[in-house]
N, C-alpha and C positions, 0 to 999 in steps of 0.2 A: 550170850552163851556161845562159846566156840568149842567145837568138837574137833579134836586132833586125832588123826589116824596114823597107825604104823602099818603101811601097806602089806608087808609080808604076813604080819599077824592076822590081819583082817581076812586075807585071802585064805589062809589056813583055816580060820574059823568057818568060813563059808563052805570050804571043801568038806569039813567034818560034819556040818549040819545037813548038807545036801539041799538047802533051800534055794541056793543060787548057783548058777554055773556061768561065771563071767570069764572072759578071756584073760584078763589081768586085773591086778589090784586097782589100777587107775579107774577102771569101769565101776568097781565097787565104790570107790571114794566118790566118784561123780554122781552115782545114783543116790547115795546116802546124803551127800551135800544138798542135792536137789530136794530131797525129802525134808531135810531140816529147814531149808530156806522157804519152802512152800507152807510148812505147817507149824513152825516153831512159835510164832507170835500168838496165834489163836489158841494153841494148846496150852501155852503159859497162862493165857487169860482164863481158859477153862479150868485149869488146875488151881489157879488162884481164887476162883469163885468157890472152891471147896476148902482150900487150905488157909485162905485169909491173908497170905503175904507172898510177895514175888519170889523171895529166896527159896521158900519151900516149893513153890510152883516150878521154879527152874530146875530144882533137884528132881522133882517128880517127872518132868518132861524129859530130862536127861536119861532117867531110868527107862522111860518109854522108848526113847530112840535106841538105847542099848538093847532092849528087848526086840525091837524091830530088826536090828542087825541079824539076830539069830532066828526069829520066828515069822517074820513077815513074808507072805507069799507075794513076790514081786510081779506076778502075772495078774494081780487084781486090778480092776479099774480104779481110776482116781477117786471116785466116790466111795468105793469099797475100802480103799486104803485110808481115806479120811475117816470113815466110820470106825475102822479097826483101830486107828490111832486114838480116836476120841474114846472108844470103849476102854482101851488100855489106860488112858490118862485118868478116866473116871475111876476105874478099879484101883489104880495105883494111889490116887488121892485118897480114896476111902480107906485103903490099907494103911496109909500114913496116919490118917485120923484115928484109926483103931490102935495104933502102936502106943507103947507105954511112954514114949518120948513126948507125945503131944498132950499137953495138959489143958490148954484152952485155945480158942480161936481168937485171932486178932483181926479186926476189920481193917481192910486196906483203905488207904486214902485214895481219892479219885485220881491224884497225879500219878501214882504208881500204876493204877489200872489203865489209865489213858495211854500210857506208853506201850502197852501190849494189845491195844485194840486193833481192829481191822484197819489196814492201811488205806482202803478205798472208801471208808465211811467215817463220819464224824459222830457216830452214835454215842460212844462212850463219853465224849466231851460234853455233848448236849445233855445227856442224862445226869452227868455229874453236876453240871451247872444248876439243874433243877432240883437236885438233892434226892432223886429217886434211887440212884445207885446204892447209896448207903442203906436205904430201907429194904431194897431187894436183898442185899447181903445179910441183913438181919433176920430174914425169913428162915424158918426151919429148912434144913437141907433138902428134904424131899420136894418142897415147893420151889426153892431157890434154883435147884439144878435144872428143872424143866423150864423155868422162866429164862434162865441164862442161855440154855441151849436154843430155845425157840426165838427169843427176841434179840439176844446179843449175837448169837452165831447163825441165826436165820436158818435153822435146820427144820426139816419137815417133821410132822408127827411120827411118821414111819421111822425116820432116822433116829429120832429121840428114843422111841420105843426099842429100837435095836441096840442103841448104845447103852441104855440103862437096863435092858433085859426085862422090860415090863410091857404090858399090852398097850395098844394105842388108846384104848378107852381109859386106862389108868393115867396115861399122859394127859389126856383131855381133862380128866377130873382134877388132877394135881394143878394143871394150869388154871382152871376155873377157881379152885379154892385158893391158890396162891395169889391170883389177881384180886380176889375178894379180900384176903388178909392185907395185901398191899394197899388196896383202896381204903380199908379201915384205918391202917396206920397213917396213911397220908392225910386222911380227913382229920384225924386227931392231931397231926402235926401242923395242920393248916394248909397243906398242899392239896393238889387234886391230880387225879390220874387221867 
C-alpha cells in the first residue's frame, strides 16, 4: 500500500483542523510516512483477522491512516499512538463487517497472512505450519480478537482492554474461553495446543 500526498493540500488540511502545526508540508509528509512505515504491516494483519482477507484489510488500514491525518494528536507517546491506531482499526473493521456490502467472511490462507506478520518474528509462519491459525480464524469474533491481539501482536491485557473498550477481566475471560474452544477444536481435528 503506497500513500501519495499532495503537499499543499495536506498542509491546508492540517491548518484547518488545528491538530498539527508544522513549519512546512515536508514535515507533515515525513511524519505520516514514518507512521505508515512503523505500523502498516501489523495493522493490516489486525484488520485481516476481522475481515478475512488482505484486500479489505488494506482498505480498512488506509481509512485509518486517513483518519489519523486529521484526528491524531501527534504529541502522544509511541505506545499511545499504537493503541489509538489499533482502536481505530478495530472499530473500522467492525464497521465494515456491519455494512450491507459484506455478506460473509472468507478465511485467509496462511500465505497471505504470513506476508503481513511482524518482521522481527516468525510466529505466523510457525503457527500456519501447525494449522492453528486457521482454527483461530474460525473462532467467534469476540474470542478471536483477544487471541489475535494477545498472542499475535503481543499486547498486554491493559492495552487489549483499552483497544476493545472492555474491562481487563472481560479480556481474561474471553482469552480463557477462546483458548478452551480452540483446544476443543484442535483435539477434534487431531492436533494439540
